[in-house]
MDAnalysis code that builds the backbone (N, CA, C; Angstrom):
import MDAnalysis as mda
import numpy as np

u = mda.Universe.empty(303, n_residues=101, atom_resindex=np.repeat(np.arange(101), 3), trajectory=True)
u.add_TopologyAttr("name", ["N", "CA", "C"] * 101)
u.add_TopologyAttr("resid", np.arange(1, 102))
u.add_TopologyAttr("resname", ["MET", "ALA", "TRP", "LYS", "LEU", "LYS", "TYR", "ARG", "CYS", "PRO", "VAL", "CYS", "GLY", "TYR", "GLU", "ALA", "ASP", "VAL", "TYR", "GLU", "GLY", "ARG", "GLY", "LEU", "PHE", "ARG", "GLN", "GLU", "ILE", "ARG", "ALA", "MET", "LEU", "CYS", "PRO", "ASP", "CYS", "LYS", "THR", "ILE", "GLN", "ASN", "ILE", "VAL", "VAL", "GLY", "GLY", "ILE", "ILE", "ALA", "ASP", "VAL", "ALA", "PRO", "SER", "TYR", "ARG", "SER", "GLU", "VAL", "GLY", "ARG", "LEU", "CYS", "LEU", "ASN", "CYS", "GLY", "SER", "ASP", "ASN", "ILE", "ARG", "ILE", "TRP", "ASP", "ARG", "ARG", "THR", "CYS", "PRO", "ASN", "CYS", "SER", "SER", "GLY", "HIS", "GLU", "GLY", "GLY", "MET", "GLN", "GLU", "THR", "GLY", "GLU", "ARG", "GLU", "PHE", "TRP", "THR"])
u.atoms.positions = np.array([
    [0.844, -1.171, 0.000],
    [0.000, 0.000, 0.000],
    [0.892, 1.238, 0.000],
    [0.523, 2.199, -0.804],
    [1.320, 3.414, -0.917],
    [0.405, 4.631, -0.983],
    [1.028, 5.760, -0.737],
    [0.327, 7.038, -0.791],
    [1.062, 7.976, -1.730],
    [0.304, 8.775, -2.451],
    [0.885, 9.845, -3.250],
    [0.680, 11.126, -2.456],
    [1.776, 11.814, -2.163],
    [1.742, 13.043, -1.379],
    [2.154, 14.216, -2.253],
    [1.551, 15.348, -2.056],
    [1.918, 16.541, -2.806],
    [2.773, 17.440, -1.919],
    [3.902, 17.894, -2.480],
    [4.790, 18.837, -1.810],
    [4.800, 20.138, -2.596],
    [4.927, 21.261, -1.874],
    [4.945, 22.583, -2.508],
    [6.006, 23.443, -1.835],
    [6.731, 24.223, -2.642],
    [7.711, 25.164, -2.108],
    [6.999, 26.470, -1.778],
    [7.098, 26.936, -0.539],
    [6.428, 28.183, -0.174],
    [7.097, 29.418, -0.772],
    [8.325, 29.271, -1.265],
    [9.050, 30.407, -1.823],
    [8.703, 30.619, -3.302],
    [8.820, 29.553, -4.131],
    [8.620, 29.728, -5.577],
    [7.364, 29.051, -6.117],
    [6.708, 28.211, -5.304],
    [5.479, 27.557, -5.732],
    [5.674, 26.233, -6.466],
    [6.913, 25.762, -6.623],
    [7.168, 24.480, -7.291],
    [6.409, 23.371, -6.566],
    [5.781, 22.464, -7.330],
    [5.035, 21.350, -6.751],
    [5.565, 20.028, -7.275],
    [5.484, 19.015, -6.425],
    [5.906, 17.674, -6.819],
    [5.047, 16.638, -6.113],
    [4.747, 15.554, -6.827],
    [4.071, 14.411, -6.232],
    [5.143, 13.414, -5.830],
    [5.060, 12.932, -4.596],
    [6.048, 12.010, -4.045],
    [5.289, 10.820, -3.472],
    [5.848, 9.637, -3.637],
    [5.194, 8.416, -3.192],
    [5.840, 7.883, -1.929],
    [5.015, 7.279, -1.076],
    [5.469, 6.745, 0.199],
    [4.845, 5.370, 0.376],
    [5.652, 4.369, 0.734],
    [5.141, 3.018, 0.914],
    [5.599, 2.104, -0.208],
    [4.922, 0.992, -0.364],
    [5.274, 0.013, -1.395],
    [4.086, -0.213, -2.317],
    [4.396, -0.502, -3.577],
    [3.366, -0.756, -4.573],
    [2.877, -2.198, -4.563],
    [2.006, -2.522, -5.465],
    [1.382, -3.821, -5.576],
    [2.393, -4.954, -5.734],
    [3.476, -4.705, -6.455],
    [4.488, -5.722, -6.704],
    [5.720, -5.539, -5.823],
    [5.508, -4.979, -4.619],
    [6.521, -4.773, -3.589],
    [7.592, -3.747, -3.977],
    [7.383, -3.012, -5.038],
    [8.363, -2.007, -5.418],
    [8.226, -0.763, -4.549],
    [9.328, -0.064, -4.423],
    [9.344, 1.197, -3.697],
    [9.576, 2.296, -4.726],
    [8.981, 3.424, -4.517],
    [9.205, 4.553, -5.421],
    [9.946, 5.610, -4.630],
    [11.159, 5.937, -5.086],
    [12.004, 6.893, -4.374],
    [12.042, 8.219, -5.121],
    [11.903, 9.279, -4.349],
    [11.964, 10.631, -4.911],
    [13.427, 11.014, -5.105],
    [13.774, 11.370, -6.347],
    [15.141, 11.736, -6.692],
    [15.167, 13.185, -7.158],
    [16.198, 13.899, -6.740],
    [16.387, 15.299, -7.124],
    [17.336, 15.349, -8.305],
    [16.968, 16.060, -9.356],
    [17.854, 16.275, -10.497],
    [18.231, 17.754, -10.522],
    [19.463, 18.080, -10.156],
    [19.879, 19.478, -10.179],
    [20.050, 20.027, -11.593],
    [20.168, 19.151, -12.586],
    [20.355, 19.606, -13.963],
    [19.080, 20.192, -14.570],
    [17.943, 19.502, -14.392],
    [16.687, 20.053, -14.935],
    [15.802, 20.622, -13.835],
    [16.310, 20.610, -12.589],
    [15.633, 21.218, -11.442],
    [14.238, 20.644, -11.206],
    [14.182, 19.301, -11.150],
    [12.916, 18.617, -10.901],
    [13.109, 17.511, -9.874],
    [11.981, 17.014, -9.387],
    [11.964, 15.819, -8.554],
    [11.325, 14.733, -9.408],
    [12.031, 13.620, -9.548],
    [11.552, 12.496, -10.337],
    [11.380, 11.290, -9.426],
    [10.366, 10.483, -9.695],
    [10.104, 9.283, -8.910],
    [10.668, 8.071, -9.637],
    [11.570, 7.347, -8.961],
    [12.254, 6.207, -9.550],
    [11.763, 4.921, -8.874],
    [11.389, 3.917, -9.670],
    [10.953, 2.629, -9.146],
    [12.188, 1.819, -8.761],
    [12.167, 1.282, -7.544],
    [13.292, 0.500, -7.030],
    [12.757, -0.762, -6.369],
    [13.412, -1.887, -6.635],
    [13.091, -3.138, -5.954],
    [11.846, -3.811, -6.468],
    [11.309, -4.673, -5.638],
    [10.120, -5.419, -5.978],
    [10.382, -6.522, -6.985],
    [9.336, -7.025, -7.571],
    [9.432, -8.124, -8.521],
    [10.261, -7.748, -9.737],
    [10.153, -6.511, -10.200],
    [10.914, -6.088, -11.378],
    [12.417, -6.207, -11.150],
    [12.883, -6.007, -9.926],
    [14.308, -6.112, -9.623],
    [14.803, -7.545, -9.712],
    [13.898, -8.508, -9.598],
    [14.285, -9.908, -9.730],
    [14.710, -10.241, -11.157],
    [14.125, -9.567, -12.134],
    [14.458, -9.826, -13.541],
    [15.311, -8.737, -14.168],
    [15.324, -7.564, -13.574],
    [16.125, -6.444, -14.087],
    [16.993, -5.905, -12.949],
    [18.208, -6.436, -12.793],
    [19.069, -6.050, -11.667],
    [19.313, -4.550, -11.535],
    [19.217, -3.795, -12.614],
    [19.448, -2.344, -12.527],
    [18.383, -1.652, -11.688],
    [17.273, -2.326, -11.414],
    [16.198, -1.756, -10.604],
    [16.366, -2.047, -9.116],
    [17.457, -2.700, -8.733],
    [17.653, -3.049, -7.321],
    [17.995, -1.849, -6.451],
    [18.539, -0.793, -7.038],
    [18.834, 0.428, -6.283],
    [18.752, 1.624, -7.215],
    [18.947, 2.808, -6.642],
    [18.923, 4.029, -7.457],
    [20.287, 4.329, -8.076],
    [21.308, 3.554, -7.717],
    [22.664, 3.759, -8.236],
    [22.690, 3.531, -9.749],
    [23.273, 4.480, -10.456],
    [23.409, 4.365, -11.904],
    [22.162, 4.698, -12.692],
    [21.131, 5.175, -12.054],
    [19.880, 5.494, -12.743],
    [19.952, 6.891, -13.335],
    [19.088, 7.153, -14.283],
    [19.060, 8.433, -14.977],
    [17.783, 9.182, -14.651],
    [17.848, 10.511, -14.756],
    [16.665, 11.352, -14.578],
    [15.664, 11.011, -15.675],
    [14.424, 10.815, -15.303],
    [13.382, 10.489, -16.269],
    [12.990, 11.676, -17.133],
    [13.342, 12.866, -16.708],
    [12.985, 14.074, -17.444],
    [14.051, 14.474, -18.464],
    [15.318, 14.487, -18.040],
    [16.366, 14.997, -18.931],
    [17.463, 13.989, -19.252],
    [17.452, 12.828, -18.601],
    [18.456, 11.804, -18.880],
    [19.771, 11.980, -18.142],
    [19.867, 12.948, -17.262],
    [21.099, 13.207, -16.507],
    [21.401, 12.053, -15.560],
    [22.692, 11.780, -15.370],
    [23.092, 10.778, -14.388],
    [23.485, 11.437, -13.064],
    [23.138, 12.703, -12.925],
    [23.508, 13.506, -11.758],
    [22.410, 13.522, -10.685],
    [21.529, 12.525, -10.704],
    [20.424, 12.521, -9.735],
    [20.888, 11.980, -8.388],
    [20.168, 12.392, -7.344],
    [20.460, 11.909, -5.991],
    [19.151, 11.861, -5.204],
    [19.167, 11.099, -4.120],
    [17.960, 10.966, -3.307],
    [17.576, 12.332, -2.752],
    [16.305, 12.683, -2.914],
    [15.815, 13.978, -2.456],
    [15.640, 13.946, -0.942],
    [16.031, 15.010, -0.286],
    [15.950, 15.100, 1.181],
    [14.563, 15.496, 1.687],
    [13.596, 15.631, 0.794],
    [12.217, 16.040, 1.117],
    [12.166, 17.405, 1.782],
    [13.118, 18.219, 1.455],
    [13.167, 19.561, 2.022],
    [13.582, 20.591, 0.983],
    [14.720, 20.385, 0.325],
    [15.279, 21.364, -0.593],
    [14.458, 21.444, -1.880],
    [14.073, 22.642, -2.261],
    [13.337, 22.850, -3.502],
    [14.305, 22.716, -4.681],
    [13.990, 21.879, -5.663],
    [14.882, 21.727, -6.802],
    [14.883, 22.952, -7.716],
    [13.814, 23.713, -7.678],
    [13.674, 24.869, -8.560],
    [14.441, 26.088, -8.071],
    [14.289, 26.425, -6.788],
    [14.923, 27.649, -6.278],
    [15.971, 27.360, -5.207],
    [16.200, 26.075, -4.912],
    [17.179, 25.631, -3.898],
    [16.851, 26.118, -2.494],
    [15.629, 26.553, -2.285],
    [15.233, 27.032, -0.969],
    [15.128, 25.878, 0.006],
    [15.657, 26.087, 1.183],
    [15.515, 25.152, 2.269],
    [15.104, 25.913, 3.510],
    [14.775, 27.194, 3.302],
    [14.430, 28.085, 4.406],
    [13.109, 27.686, 5.045],
    [13.037, 27.844, 6.348],
    [11.823, 27.593, 7.119],
    [11.169, 26.256, 6.771],
    [11.990, 25.220, 6.719],
    [11.462, 23.891, 6.457],
    [11.467, 23.504, 4.993],
    [11.734, 24.439, 4.093],
    [11.802, 24.123, 2.664],
    [10.475, 23.644, 2.107],
    [10.542, 22.683, 1.197],
    [9.328, 22.135, 0.584],
    [8.457, 21.556, 1.692],
    [7.157, 21.752, 1.558],
    [6.238, 21.319, 2.603],
    [5.141, 20.448, 2.023],
    [4.783, 19.424, 2.777],
    [3.676, 18.583, 2.357],
    [2.403, 19.408, 2.464],
    [1.570, 19.367, 1.423],
    [0.357, 20.193, 1.391],
    [-0.808, 19.568, 2.140],
    [-0.691, 18.296, 2.468],
    [-1.797, 17.609, 3.128],
    [-2.664, 16.853, 2.140],
    [-2.417, 17.048, 0.832],
    [-3.158, 16.311, -0.187],
    [-2.558, 14.911, -0.299],
    [-3.349, 13.901, 0.002],
    [-2.906, 12.502, -0.055],
    [-3.874, 11.708, -0.901],
    [-3.316, 10.772, -1.636],
    [-4.132, 9.917, -2.477],
    [-3.638, 8.489, -2.325],
    [-4.556, 7.550, -2.091],
    [-4.176, 6.145, -1.995],
    [-3.682, 5.683, -3.348],
    [-2.587, 4.917, -3.366],
    [-1.953, 4.497, -4.600],
    [-1.567, 3.029, -4.474],
    [-1.836, 2.216, -5.497],
    [-1.435, 0.801, -5.458],
    [-0.390, 0.515, -6.493],
])
């Protein structure tokens, strides 16, 4: 069971959907920050797909889904990718949650 959460930057208004929990096939979706295109991308890791595709076992060596950069890193759920703001808590969960399988 997983949830889709919405995050918003109070400084510039950038919004991102981030997933929490595990999907139907035991996969985890990790929020990754891409400093090159200034976005947050959700990367599928683990689960049944990792049994047949070893590259899905971790986020190491993965590319940004938006621009193809290999410069992605795990997002700290605070720093805004658009304006780099981390002031006063940085990106904030808006309270909008949606059940996701």
